[in-house]
N, CA, C and O atoms as a Tinker XYZ file with bonds, in Angstrom:
   516  protein
     1  N      0.999000   -1.018000    0.284000    73     2
     2  CA    -0.081000    0.504000   -0.047000    64     1     3
     3  C      0.817000    0.818000   -0.362000    63     2     4     5
     4  O      1.154000    0.991000   -1.533000    81     3
     5  N      1.699000    1.039000    0.969000    73     3     6
     6  CA     2.815000    2.482000    0.744000    64     5     7
     7  C      3.660000    2.919000   -0.141000    63     6     8     9
     8  O      3.992000    4.100000   -0.241000    81     7
     9  N      4.205000    1.679000   -1.086000    73     7    10
    10  CA     4.892000    2.164000   -2.121000    64     9    11
    11  C      3.857000    2.337000   -2.908000    63    10    12    13
    12  O      3.715000    3.526000   -3.196000    81    11
    13  N      3.229000    1.777000   -3.281000    73    11    14
    14  CA     2.015000    2.153000   -4.238000    64    13    15
    15  C      2.024000    3.101000   -4.579000    63    14    16    17
    16  O      2.527000    3.642000   -5.564000    81    15
    17  N      0.905000    3.728000   -3.020000    73    15    18
    18  CA     0.504000    5.304000   -3.010000    64    17    19
    19  C      1.710000    6.077000   -3.471000    63    18    20    21
    20  O      1.738000    6.865000   -4.416000    81    19
    21  N      2.446000    5.828000   -2.880000    73    19    22
    22  CA     3.923000    6.812000   -3.214000    64    21    23
    23  C      3.494000    6.814000   -4.492000    63    22    24    25
    24  O      2.525000    7.383000   -4.995000    81    23
    25  N      4.243000    6.182000   -4.921000    73    23    26
    26  CA     4.329000    5.712000   -7.037000    64    25    27
    27  C      3.347000    6.480000   -7.646000    63    26    28    29
    28  O      3.697000    7.307000   -8.488000    81    27
    29  N      1.988000    6.323000   -7.316000    73    27    30
    30  CA     0.840000    6.638000   -7.590000    64    29    31
    31  C      1.013000    7.729000   -8.159000    63    30    32    33
    32  O      1.010000    8.122000   -9.325000    81    31
    33  N      1.260000    8.443000   -6.552000    73    31    34
    34  CA     1.469000   10.294000   -6.531000    64    33    35
    35  C      2.597000   10.765000   -7.360000    63    34    36    37
    36  O      2.636000   11.800000   -8.023000    81    35
    37  N      3.564000    9.807000   -7.221000    73    35    38
    38  CA     4.999000   10.015000   -8.249000    64    37    39
    39  C      4.063000    9.898000   -9.579000    63    38    40    41
    40  O      2.869000   10.027000   -9.308000    81    39
    41  N      4.199000    9.794000  -10.234000    73    39    42
    42  CA     3.496000    9.816000  -11.339000    64    41    43
    43  C      2.743000   11.104000  -11.801000    63    42    44    45
    44  O      3.313000   11.780000  -12.658000    81    43
    45  N      1.604000   11.498000  -11.365000    73    43    46
    46  CA     1.268000   12.740000  -11.335000    64    45    47
    47  C      1.777000   13.413000  -11.337000    63    46    48    49
    48  O      1.988000   14.085000  -12.346000    81    47
    49  N      2.366000   13.674000  -10.003000    73    47    50
    50  CA     3.054000   15.469000   -9.760000    64    49    51
    51  C      4.059000   14.952000  -10.823000    63    50    52    53
    52  O      4.097000   16.119000  -11.213000    81    51
    53  N      4.757000   14.423000  -11.511000    73    51    54
    54  CA     6.080000   14.007000  -13.422000    64    53    55
    55  C      4.717000   15.108000  -13.887000    63    54    56    57
    56  O      4.674000   16.338000  -13.872000    81    55
    57  N      3.735000   14.148000  -14.266000    73    55    58
    58  CA     2.776000   14.351000  -15.132000    64    57    59
    59  C      3.171000   16.227000  -14.983000    63    58    60    61
    60  O      3.910000   17.078000  -15.480000    81    59
    61  N      2.441000   16.123000  -14.279000    73    59    62
    62  CA     2.230000   17.979000  -13.547000    64    61    63
    63  C      3.069000   18.984000  -13.989000    63    62    64    65
    64  O      2.755000   19.775000  -14.879000    81    63
    65  N      4.203000   18.983000  -13.358000    73    63    66
    66  CA     5.961000   18.843000  -14.437000    64    65    67
    67  C      6.338000   18.896000  -12.850000    63    66    68    69
    68  O      7.485000   18.646000  -12.478000    81    67
    69  N      6.153000   18.957000  -12.689000    73    67    70
    70  CA     6.887000   20.464000  -10.974000    64    69    71
    71  C      8.688000   18.587000  -11.086000    63    70    72    73
    72  O      9.061000   17.490000  -11.501000    81    71
    73  N      8.945000   19.965000  -10.192000    73    71    74
    74  CA    10.032000   20.155000   -9.164000    64    73    75
    75  C     10.322000   19.065000   -9.062000    63    74    76    77
    76  O      9.354000   18.499000   -8.555000    81    75
    77  N     11.339000   18.167000   -9.295000    73    75    78
    78  CA    11.572000   16.968000   -8.739000    64    77    79
    79  C     11.780000   16.714000   -7.441000    63    78    80    81
    80  O     11.136000   15.787000   -6.950000    81    79
    81  N     12.775000   17.518000   -6.542000    73    79    82
    82  CA    13.422000   18.009000   -5.535000    64    81    83
    83  C     11.530000   17.840000   -5.185000    63    82    84    85
    84  O     11.151000   16.671000   -5.261000    81    83
    85  N     10.673000   18.641000   -4.914000    73    83    86
    86  CA     8.894000   18.475000   -4.908000    64    85    87
    87  C      8.933000   17.099000   -4.231000    63    86    88    89
    88  O      9.120000   16.563000   -3.139000    81    87
    89  N      8.418000   16.630000   -6.561000    73    87    90
    90  CA     8.203000   15.588000   -6.040000    64    89    91
    91  C      8.781000   14.026000   -4.468000    63    90    92    93
    92  O      8.117000   13.227000   -3.808000    81    91
    93  N      9.744000   14.235000   -4.521000    73    91    94
    94  CA    11.075000   13.532000   -3.522000    64    93    95
    95  C     10.170000   13.146000   -2.762000    63    94    96    97
    96  O      9.361000   12.227000   -2.886000    81    95
    97  N     10.477000   14.548000   -1.241000    73    95    98
    98  CA    10.005000   15.436000   -0.422000    64    97    99
    99  C      8.419000   14.887000   -0.422000    63    98   100   101
   100  O      7.804000   14.807000    0.642000    81    99
   101  N      7.923000   14.585000   -1.464000    73    99   102
   102  CA     5.990000   14.083000   -1.266000    64   101   103
   103  C      6.134000   12.616000   -1.069000    63   102   104   105
   104  O      5.887000   12.000000   -0.032000    81   103
   105  N      6.484000   12.227000   -1.985000    73   103   106
   106  CA     7.046000   11.047000   -2.285000    64   105   107
   107  C      7.115000   10.319000   -1.260000    63   106   108   109
   108  O      6.433000    9.305000   -1.110000    81   107
   109  N      8.277000   10.927000   -0.109000    73   107   110
   110  CA     8.172000   10.353000    1.166000    64   109   111
   111  C      7.616000   10.362000    2.414000    63   110   112   113
   112  O      7.202000    9.777000    3.415000    81   111
   113  N      7.903000   11.632000    1.619000    73   111   114
   114  CA     5.794000   12.230000    3.823000    64   113   115
   115  C      4.904000   11.260000    3.286000    63   114   116   117
   116  O      4.406000   10.762000    4.296000    81   115
   117  N      4.209000   10.473000    1.902000    73   115   118
   118  CA     2.815000    9.774000    1.800000    64   117   119
   119  C      4.451000    8.165000    2.116000    63   118   120   121
   120  O      4.414000    7.926000    3.323000    81   119
   121  N      5.170000    7.588000    1.684000    73   119   122
   122  CA     5.515000    6.351000    1.852000    64   121   123
   123  C      5.719000    6.195000    3.482000    63   122   124   125
   124  O      5.485000    5.139000    4.069000    81   123
   125  N      6.142000    7.279000    4.066000    73   123   126
   126  CA     6.717000    7.095000    5.252000    64   125   127
   127  C      5.087000    7.368000    6.125000    63   126   128   129
   128  O      4.776000    6.491000    6.931000    81   127
   129  N      4.388000    8.221000    5.991000    73   127   130
   130  CA     2.858000    7.982000    6.514000    64   129   131
   131  C      1.966000    7.506000    6.253000    63   130   132   133
   132  O      1.085000    7.661000    7.098000    81   131
   133  N      1.493000    6.494000    4.779000    73   131   134
   134  CA     0.671000    5.602000    4.813000    64   133   135
   135  C      1.520000    3.818000    5.671000    63   134   136   137
   136  O      0.858000    2.813000    5.929000    81   135
   137  N      3.030000    3.973000    5.907000    73   135   138
   138  CA     3.586000    3.057000    6.480000    64   137   139
   139  C      2.895000    3.628000    7.753000    63   138   140   141
   140  O      1.762000    3.203000    7.979000    81   139
   141  N      3.270000    4.264000    8.355000    73   139   142
   142  CA     2.943000    4.035000    9.782000    64   141   143
   143  C      1.348000    3.732000    9.801000    63   142   144   145
   144  O      0.844000    2.865000   10.516000    81   143
   145  N      0.466000    4.757000    8.716000    73   143   146
   146  CA    -1.089000    4.225000    9.225000    64   145   147
   147  C     -0.839000    2.406000    8.688000    63   146   148   149
   148  O     -1.722000    1.666000    9.122000    81   147
   149  N     -0.083000    1.925000    8.089000    73   147   150
   150  CA    -0.198000    0.452000    8.100000    64   149   151
   151  C      0.043000   -0.507000    9.345000    63   150   152   153
   152  O     -0.518000   -1.461000    9.883000    81   151
   153  N      1.187000    0.272000    9.506000    73   151   154
   154  CA     2.186000   -1.079000   11.154000    64   153   155
   155  C      0.892000   -0.211000   11.777000    63   154   156   157
   156  O      0.030000   -1.086000   11.692000    81   155
   157  N      0.334000    0.736000   12.242000    73   155   158
   158  CA    -0.168000    0.707000   13.328000    64   157   159
   159  C     -1.322000    1.463000   14.002000    63   158   160   161
   160  O     -1.467000    1.842000   15.164000    81   159
   161  N     -2.130000    1.569000   12.867000    73   159   162
   162  CA    -3.501000    1.985000   12.718000    64   161   163
   163  C     -4.677000    0.004000   12.063000    63   162   164   165
   164  O     -4.418000   -1.189000   11.905000    81   163
   165  N     -5.506000    0.647000   11.978000    73   163   166
   166  CA    -6.518000   -0.402000   12.124000    64   165   167
   167  C     -6.769000   -0.475000   10.683000    63   166   168   169
   168  O     -6.377000   -1.407000    9.982000    81   167
   169  N     -7.452000    0.560000   10.250000    73   167   170
   170  CA    -7.301000    0.747000    8.926000    64   169   171
   171  C     -7.784000    2.091000    8.860000    63   170   172   173
   172  O     -8.637000    2.364000    9.704000    81   171
   173  N     -7.489000    2.896000    8.157000    73   171   174
   174  CA    -7.227000    4.403000    7.432000    64   173   175
   175  C     -7.097000    5.332000    6.324000    63   174   176   177
   176  O     -7.428000    4.803000    5.263000    81   175
   177  N     -6.732000    6.522000    6.217000    73   175   178
   178  CA    -7.297000    7.312000    4.865000    64   177   179
   179  C     -6.026000    8.194000    4.308000    63   178   180   181
   180  O     -5.207000    8.784000    5.013000    81   179
   181  N     -6.055000    8.147000    3.049000    73   179   182
   182  CA    -4.264000    9.493000    2.212000    64   181   183
   183  C     -4.965000   10.162000    1.626000    63   182   184   185
   184  O     -5.996000    9.889000    1.011000    81   183
   185  N     -4.149000   11.616000    1.867000    73   183   186
   186  CA    -5.320000   12.438000    0.360000    64   185   187
   187  C     -4.202000   12.521000    0.854000    63   186   188   189
   188  O     -3.454000   12.170000    1.766000    81   187
   189  N     -4.492000   13.858000   -1.215000    73   187   190
   190  CA    -3.028000   15.073000   -1.376000    64   189   191
   191  C     -3.595000   15.203000   -2.048000    63   190   192   193
   192  O     -3.998000   14.403000   -2.892000    81   191
   193  N     -3.950000   16.887000   -1.812000    73   191   194
   194  CA    -4.298000   17.943000   -2.416000    64   193   195
   195  C     -3.062000   18.654000   -2.974000    63   194   196   197
   196  O     -2.051000   18.322000   -2.355000    81   195
   197  N     -2.720000   20.000000   -4.482000    73   195   198
   198  CA    -2.299000   20.517000   -4.683000    64   197   199
   199  C     -2.576000   21.623000   -4.631000    63   198   200   201
   200  O     -3.422000   21.587000   -3.738000    81   199
   201  N     -2.514000   22.483000   -4.881000    73   199   202
   202  CA    -2.943000   24.194000   -5.392000    64   201   203
   203  C     -1.645000   25.181000   -5.908000    63   202   204   205
   204  O     -0.453000   24.971000   -5.685000    81   203
   205  N     -1.837000   25.548000   -6.151000    73   203   206
   206  CA    -0.909000   26.198000   -7.434000    64   205   207
   207  C      0.286000   27.105000   -6.494000    63   206   208   209
   208  O      1.103000   27.870000   -7.007000    81   207
   209  N      0.152000   26.773000   -4.769000    73   207   210
   210  CA     1.281000   26.861000   -3.989000    64   209   211
   211  C      2.171000   25.964000   -3.179000    63   210   212   213
   212  O      3.202000   26.206000   -2.552000    81   211
   213  N      1.322000   24.601000   -3.412000    73   211   214
   214  CA     1.909000   23.816000   -3.070000    64   213   215
   215  C      1.165000   22.464000   -2.247000    63   214   216   217
   216  O     -0.032000   22.721000   -2.371000    81   215
   217  N      1.273000   21.141000   -1.461000    73   215   218
   218  CA     1.131000   20.395000   -1.724000    64   217   219
   219  C      0.846000   19.508000   -0.235000    63   218   220   221
   220  O      1.543000   18.770000    0.462000    81   219
   221  N     -0.372000   19.944000   -0.176000    73   219   222
   222  CA    -0.781000   19.232000    1.214000    64   221   223
   223  C     -0.896000   16.837000    1.260000    63   222   224   225
   224  O     -1.246000   15.887000    0.561000    81   223
   225  N     -0.315000   17.158000    2.591000    73   223   226
   226  CA    -0.677000   15.812000    2.023000    64   225   227
   227  C     -1.811000   15.199000    4.238000    63   226   228   229
   228  O     -1.810000   15.390000    5.454000    81   227
   229  N     -2.208000   14.755000    3.541000    73   227   230
   230  CA    -2.871000   14.238000    5.613000    64   229   231
   231  C     -3.890000   12.991000    5.317000    63   230   232   233
   232  O     -4.774000   12.822000    4.477000    81   231
   233  N     -3.240000   11.999000    6.647000    73   231   234
   234  CA    -3.820000   10.976000    6.624000    64   233   235
   235  C     -4.211000   10.928000    7.671000    63   234   236   237
   236  O     -3.557000   11.224000    8.671000    81   235
   237  N     -5.562000   10.476000    7.649000    73   235   238
   238  CA    -6.323000    9.440000    9.532000    64   237   239
   239  C     -6.446000    8.094000    9.096000    63   238   240   241
   240  O     -6.599000    7.438000    8.066000    81   239
   241  N     -6.289000    7.940000   10.563000    73   239   242
   242  CA    -6.137000    6.094000   11.072000    64   241   243
   243  C     -6.498000    6.559000   12.106000    63   242   244   245
   244  O     -6.316000    7.633000   12.680000    81   243
   245  N     -7.485000    4.907000   12.486000    73   243   246
   246  CA    -8.445000    4.738000   13.301000    64   245   247
   247  C     -7.260000    3.547000   13.792000    63   246   248   249
   248  O     -7.185000    2.549000   13.074000    81   247
   249  N     -6.262000    3.646000   15.097000    73   247   250
   250  CA    -5.744000    2.693000   15.576000    64   249   251
   251  C     -5.488000    3.002000   17.326000    63   250   252   253
   252  O     -6.171000    3.610000   18.150000    81   251
   253  N     -3.948000    2.149000   17.443000    73   251   254
   254  CA    -3.019000    3.777000   19.479000    64   253   255
   255  C     -2.772000    4.661000   18.992000    63   254   256   257
   256  O     -1.920000    5.397000   19.490000    81   255
   257  N     -3.126000    4.843000   18.326000    73   255   258
   258  CA    -2.640000    6.616000   18.510000    64   257   259
   259  C     -1.163000    6.728000   18.763000    63   258   260   261
   260  O     -0.392000    5.907000   18.266000    81   259
   261  N     -0.541000    8.193000   19.882000    73   259   262
   262  CA     0.902000    8.071000   19.729000    64   261   263
   263  C      0.333000    8.970000   21.153000    63   262   264   265
   264  O      0.062000   10.171000   21.172000    81   263
   265  N      0.265000    8.167000   22.105000    73   263   266
   266  CA     1.077000    8.883000   23.717000    64   265   267
   267  C      1.961000   10.085000   23.523000    63   266   268   269
   268  O      1.621000   11.240000   23.779000    81   267
   269  N      3.030000    9.739000   23.088000    73   267   270
   270  CA     4.301000   11.472000   23.375000    64   269   271
   271  C      4.159000   11.674000   21.826000    63   270   272   273
   272  O      4.766000   10.849000   21.143000    81   271
   273  N      3.631000   12.398000   21.335000    73   271   274
   274  CA     3.883000   12.918000   19.639000    64   273   275
   275  C      5.930000   12.932000   19.465000    63   274   276   277
   276  O      6.747000   12.492000   18.656000    81   275
   277  N      5.982000   14.019000   21.261000    73   275   278
   278  CA     7.083000   14.297000   20.651000    64   277   279
   279  C      8.467000   13.387000   20.963000    63   278   280   281
   280  O      9.557000   13.575000   20.421000    81   279
   281  N      8.253000   12.667000   21.666000    73   279   282
   282  CA     8.960000   11.773000   21.644000    64   281   283
   283  C      8.783000   10.546000   20.367000    63   282   284   285
   284  O      9.880000   10.304000   19.864000    81   283
   285  N      8.154000   10.103000   20.030000    73   283   286
   286  CA     7.337000    9.642000   18.138000    64   285   287
   287  C      8.562000    9.998000   17.014000    63   286   288   289
   288  O      8.973000    9.362000   16.043000    81   287
   289  N      9.146000   11.952000   17.879000    73   287   290
   290  CA     9.281000   12.381000   16.615000    64   289   291
   291  C     10.998000   12.391000   16.436000    63   290   292   293
   292  O     11.883000   12.838000   15.705000    81   291
   293  N     10.786000   11.569000   17.647000    73   291   294
   294  CA    12.846000   12.075000   17.755000    64   293   295
   295  C     13.289000   10.468000   16.859000    63   294   296   297
   296  O     12.489000    9.568000   17.115000    81   295
   297  N     14.349000   10.102000   15.961000    73   295   298
   298  CA    14.469000    8.847000   15.496000    64   297   299
   299  C     15.118000    8.003000   16.321000    63   298   300   301
   300  O     16.257000    7.983000   16.785000    81   299
   301  N     14.140000    7.287000   16.415000    73   299   302
   302  CA    14.844000    5.434000   16.615000    64   301   303
   303  C     14.167000    5.256000   16.942000    63   302   304   305
   304  O     14.579000    4.166000   17.339000    81   303
   305  N     12.536000    5.286000   17.500000    73   303   306
   306  CA    11.792000    5.720000   18.496000    64   305   307
   307  C     10.673000    5.203000   18.223000    63   306   308   309
   308  O      9.808000    6.000000   17.859000    81   307
   309  N     10.384000    4.080000   18.280000    73   307   310
   310  CA     9.524000    3.498000   17.708000    64   309   311
   311  C      8.930000    2.090000   18.468000    63   310   312   313
   312  O      9.725000    1.283000   18.951000    81   311
   313  N      7.215000    1.838000   18.536000    73   311   314
   314  CA     6.875000    1.013000   19.404000    64   313   315
   315  C      6.230000    0.189000   18.605000    63   314   316   317
   316  O      5.170000   -0.261000   19.041000    81   315
   317  N      6.513000   -0.074000   17.749000    73   315   318
   318  CA     6.624000   -1.635000   16.108000    64   317   319
   319  C      6.817000   -2.766000   16.825000    63   318   320   321
   320  O      7.927000   -2.819000   17.355000    81   319
   321  N      5.861000   -3.995000   17.079000    73   319   322
   322  CA     5.692000   -5.581000   16.955000    64   321   323
   323  C      7.218000   -5.318000   16.922000    63   322   324   325
   324  O      7.778000   -4.229000   16.796000    81   323
   325  N      7.981000   -7.002000   17.112000    73   323   326
   326  CA     9.042000   -7.562000   17.133000    64   325   327
   327  C      9.264000   -7.994000   15.480000    63   326   328   329
   328  O     10.310000   -8.136000   14.845000    81   327
   329  N      7.941000   -8.130000   15.094000    73   327   330
   330  CA     7.336000   -9.593000   13.767000    64   329   331
   331  C      7.749000   -7.926000   13.136000    63   330   332   333
   332  O      8.862000   -8.168000   12.669000    81   331
   333  N      7.487000   -6.346000   12.849000    73   331   334
   334  CA     7.200000   -5.997000   11.813000    64   333   335
   335  C      8.495000   -5.885000   12.057000    63   334   336   337
   336  O      9.183000   -6.054000   11.051000    81   335
   337  N      9.109000   -5.647000   13.087000    73   335   338
   338  CA    11.227000   -5.517000   12.674000    64   337   339
   339  C     11.791000   -5.683000   12.132000    63   338   340   341
   340  O     12.386000   -4.990000   11.307000    81   339
   341  N     11.844000   -7.426000   12.586000    73   339   342
   342  CA    11.771000   -8.714000   11.816000    64   341   343
   343  C     11.337000   -8.041000   10.195000    63   342   344   345
   344  O     12.188000   -7.679000    9.382000    81   343
   345  N     10.570000   -8.007000   10.075000    73   343   346
   346  CA    10.061000   -7.578000    7.735000    64   345   347
   347  C     11.019000   -6.701000    7.667000    63   346   348   349
   348  O     11.312000   -6.548000    6.482000    81   347
   349  N     11.730000   -5.968000    8.435000    73   347   350
   350  CA    12.958000   -4.676000    8.364000    64   349   351
   351  C     12.264000   -3.002000    7.923000    63   350   352   353
   352  O     12.699000   -2.276000    7.029000    81   351
   353  N     10.822000   -2.635000    9.061000    73   351   354
   354  CA    10.201000   -2.049000    9.214000    64   353   355
   355  C     10.201000   -2.137000   10.892000    63   354   356   357
   356  O     10.653000   -3.070000   11.555000    81   355
   357  N      9.309000   -0.405000   11.607000    73   355   358
   358  CA     9.947000    0.245000   12.338000    64   357   359
   359  C     11.114000    0.317000   13.019000    63   358   360   361
   360  O     11.462000   -0.271000   14.043000    81   359
   361  N     11.856000    1.346000   12.127000    73   359   362
   362  CA    13.068000    2.043000   12.920000    64   361   363
   363  C     13.127000    3.271000   13.276000    63   362   364   365
   364  O     14.045000    4.084000   13.167000    81   363
   365  N     11.360000    3.430000   14.017000    73   363   366
   366  CA    11.131000    4.994000   14.288000    64   365   367
   367  C     11.933000    5.745000   13.669000    63   366   368   369
   368  O     12.722000    6.419000   14.332000    81   367
   369  N     11.934000    5.834000   11.972000    73   367   370
   370  CA    12.789000    6.824000   11.418000    64   369   371
   371  C     11.296000    6.978000   10.432000    63   370   372   373
   372  O     11.536000    7.236000    9.253000    81   371
   373  N     10.082000    6.870000   10.728000    73   371   374
   374  CA     9.048000    7.502000    9.975000    64   373   375
   375  C      8.588000    8.949000   10.045000    63   374   376   377
   376  O      7.950000    9.606000    9.222000    81   375
   377  N      9.061000    9.270000   11.207000    73   375   378
   378  CA     7.607000   10.851000   11.534000    64   377   379
   379  C      9.156000   11.948000   11.536000    63   378   380   381
   380  O      9.239000   13.135000   11.219000    81   379
   381  N     10.257000   10.980000   12.029000    73   379   382
   382  CA    11.277000   12.578000   11.436000    64   381   383
   383  C     11.437000   12.826000   10.241000    63   382   384   385
   384  O     11.548000   14.026000    9.990000    81   383
   385  N     11.522000   11.741000    8.914000    73   383   386
   386  CA    11.582000   11.334000    7.713000    64   385   387
   387  C     10.479000   12.610000    6.868000    63   386   388   389
   388  O     10.734000   13.384000    5.945000    81   387
   389  N      8.623000   12.281000    8.036000    73   387   390
   390  CA     8.654000   13.486000    7.417000    64   389   391
   391  C      8.565000   14.455000    8.299000    63   390   392   393
   392  O      7.741000   15.295000    7.936000    81   391
   393  N      9.111000   14.717000    9.399000    73   391   394
   394  CA     8.733000   16.270000    9.625000    64   393   395
   395  C     10.340000   16.981000    8.597000    63   394   396   397
   396  O     10.578000   18.063000    8.060000    81   395
   397  N     11.069000   15.749000    8.745000    73   395   398
   398  CA    12.400000   16.504000    7.510000    64   397   399
   399  C     12.006000   16.908000    6.160000    63   398   400   401
   400  O     12.690000   17.477000    5.309000    81   399
   401  N     11.200000   16.650000    6.124000    73   399   402
   402  CA    11.145000   16.941000    4.083000    64   401   403
   403  C      9.976000   17.402000    4.327000    63   402   404   405
   404  O      9.143000   16.614000    3.878000    81   403
   405  N      9.476000   18.342000    4.845000    73   403   406
   406  CA     8.236000   18.470000    4.914000    64   405   407
   407  C      8.110000   20.048000    5.812000    63   406   408   409
   408  O      8.549000   20.274000    6.940000    81   407
   409  N      7.313000   21.069000    4.829000    73   407   410
   410  CA     7.468000   22.278000    5.317000    64   409   411
   411  C      6.699000   23.281000    6.392000    63   410   412   413
   412  O      6.884000   24.331000    7.008000    81   411
   413  N      5.678000   22.207000    6.192000    73   411   414
   414  CA     5.479000   22.339000    7.823000    64   413   415
   415  C      4.157000   21.453000    8.586000    63   414   416   417
   416  O      3.008000   21.746000    8.254000    81   415
   417  N      4.415000   20.301000    9.677000    73   415   418
   418  CA     4.198000   19.377000    9.964000    64   417   419
   419  C      2.747000   19.510000   11.391000    63   418   420   421
   420  O      3.010000   20.335000   12.266000    81   419
   421  N      1.515000   18.823000   11.533000    73   419   422
   422  CA     1.003000   19.348000   12.074000    64   421   423
   423  C      0.666000   17.459000   12.131000    63   422   424   425
   424  O      0.539000   16.768000   11.120000    81   423
   425  N      0.548000   16.752000   14.106000    73   423   426
   426  CA     0.443000   15.882000   14.000000    64   425   427
   427  C     -1.058000   15.798000   15.076000    63   426   428   429
   428  O     -0.981000   16.702000   15.908000    81   427
   429  N     -1.894000   15.257000   15.186000    73   427   430
   430  CA    -2.709000   14.713000   16.809000    64   429   431
   431  C     -3.415000   13.891000   16.555000    63   430   432   433
   432  O     -4.214000   13.673000   15.645000    81   431
   433  N     -2.957000   13.184000   17.803000    73   431   434
   434  CA    -3.081000   11.952000   17.356000    64   433   435
   435  C     -3.846000   12.046000   19.161000    63   434   436   437
   436  O     -3.753000   12.979000   19.959000    81   435
   437  N     -4.716000   10.434000   19.360000    73   435   438
   438  CA    -5.831000   10.220000   20.804000    64   437   439
   439  C     -5.944000    8.839000   21.066000    63   438   440   441
   440  O     -6.684000    8.104000   20.413000    81   439
   441  N     -4.995000    8.335000   22.316000    73   439   442
   442  CA    -4.599000    7.007000   22.424000    64   441   443
   443  C     -6.311000    6.088000   22.045000    63   442   444   445
   444  O     -7.385000    6.691000   22.022000    81   443
   445  N     -6.209000    5.073000   21.872000    73   443   446
   446  CA    -6.589000    4.171000   21.424000    64   445   447
   447  C     -7.663000    4.630000   19.937000    63   446   448   449
   448  O     -8.233000    3.804000   19.224000    81   447
   449  N     -7.711000    6.078000   19.769000    73   447   450
   450  CA    -8.609000    6.455000   19.668000    64   449   451
   451  C     -7.946000    6.634000   17.761000    63   450   452   453
   452  O     -8.816000    6.152000   17.036000    81   451
   453  N     -6.878000    7.101000   17.013000    73   451   454
   454  CA    -5.574000    7.691000   15.997000    64   453   455
   455  C     -5.266000    7.982000   16.620000    63   454   456   457
   456  O     -4.914000    7.909000   17.797000    81   455
   457  N     -5.485000    8.990000   14.791000    73   455   458
   458  CA    -4.035000    9.368000   14.176000    64   457   459
   459  C     -4.039000   10.584000   13.238000    63   458   460   461
   460  O     -4.387000   10.416000   12.069000    81   459
   461  N     -3.606000   12.024000   13.760000    73   459   462
   462  CA    -4.589000   12.688000   11.924000    64   461   463
   463  C     -3.130000   13.427000   11.641000    63   462   464   465
   464  O     -2.417000   13.923000   12.513000    81   463
   465  N     -2.860000   13.386000   10.256000    73   463   466
   466  CA    -0.670000   13.829000   10.105000    64   465   467
   467  C     -1.449000   14.983000    8.902000    63   466   468   469
   468  O     -2.248000   14.891000    7.970000    81   467
   469  N     -0.944000   15.678000    9.340000    73   467   470
   470  CA    -1.597000   16.577000    8.380000    64   469   471
   471  C      0.262000   16.919000    7.268000    63   470   472   473
   472  O      0.941000   16.881000    8.294000    81   471
   473  N      1.115000   17.119000    6.372000    73   471   474
   474  CA     2.421000   18.141000    6.256000    64   473   475
   475  C      1.931000   18.854000    4.807000    63   474   476   477
   476  O      0.958000   18.453000    4.168000    81   475
   477  N      2.756000   19.945000    4.422000    73   475   478
   478  CA     2.763000   20.227000    3.259000    64   477   479
   479  C      4.503000   21.074000    3.011000    63   478   480   481
   480  O      5.300000   21.545000    3.822000    81   479
   481  N      4.524000   20.925000    1.252000    73   479   482
   482  CA     5.647000   20.940000    0.721000    64   481   483
   483  C      4.875000   22.309000    0.303000    63   482   484   485
   484  O      3.648000   22.371000    0.216000    81   483
   485  N      5.980000   23.675000   -0.007000    73   483   486
   486  CA     5.614000   24.400000    0.329000    64   485   487
   487  C      6.360000   24.344000   -2.041000    63   486   488   489
   488  O      7.267000   23.696000   -2.564000    81   487
   489  N      5.509000   25.197000   -2.543000    73   487   490
   490  CA     6.900000   25.150000   -4.326000    64   489   491
   491  C      7.611000   25.670000   -4.032000    63   490   492   493
   492  O      8.661000   25.243000   -4.511000    81   491
   493  N      7.780000   26.711000   -3.262000    73   491   494
   494  CA     8.518000   28.068000   -2.954000    64   493   495
   495  C      9.584000   27.907000   -1.485000    63   494   496   497
   496  O      9.985000   28.834000   -0.781000    81   495
   497  N      9.759000   26.992000   -1.381000    73   495   498
   498  CA    11.121000   25.771000    0.183000    64   497   499
   499  C     11.755000   25.461000   -0.356000    63   498   500   501
   500  O     11.890000   25.382000   -1.577000    81   499
   501  N     12.466000   25.130000    0.700000    73   499   502
   502  CA    13.769000   25.255000    0.596000    64   501   503
   503  C     13.857000   23.400000    0.737000    63   502   504   505
   504  O     13.352000   22.408000    0.210000    81   503
   505  N     14.503000   23.629000    1.434000    73   503   506
   506  CA    14.113000   21.229000    2.069000    64   505   507
   507  C     14.208000   20.863000    2.944000    63   506   508   509
   508  O     15.108000   20.199000    3.458000    81   507
   509  N     12.319000   21.605000    3.674000    73   507   510
   510  CA    11.662000   21.257000    4.103000    64   509   511
   511  C     12.256000   21.422000    6.099000    63   510   512   513
   512  O     13.422000   21.032000    6.028000    81   511
   513  N     12.167000   21.541000    6.601000    73   511   514
   514  CA    11.450000   21.152000    8.199000    64   513   515
   515  C     11.670000   21.911000    9.414000    63   514   516
   516  O     11.131000   21.564000   10.465000    81   515
């Protein structure tokens, strides 16, 4: 799901003739956000919106939620199960990668309810962060 979502959006953004760095950043955000939904949520949705000034990516999932968002934003912090880690995922880089590639990022979460993530990449921005 995650790789497919990122690839589809990447292809559409390329067809729109957008800057390759912007496309790369958005693809990373989508991949990492979709992986978080798949790993930590029971189900969720992804939305991408493009307007003349920016690309907006949002995800919403139903799941365990994030008890400590500041801690979850630290590189290497993960609540992924051993099974997920054995498959090569859950290294604790998802939210840090999303933050690094976003110009704006908002994460809202309620424990045992779910998480909403909203990322913005501006066309006239630097490299995120």
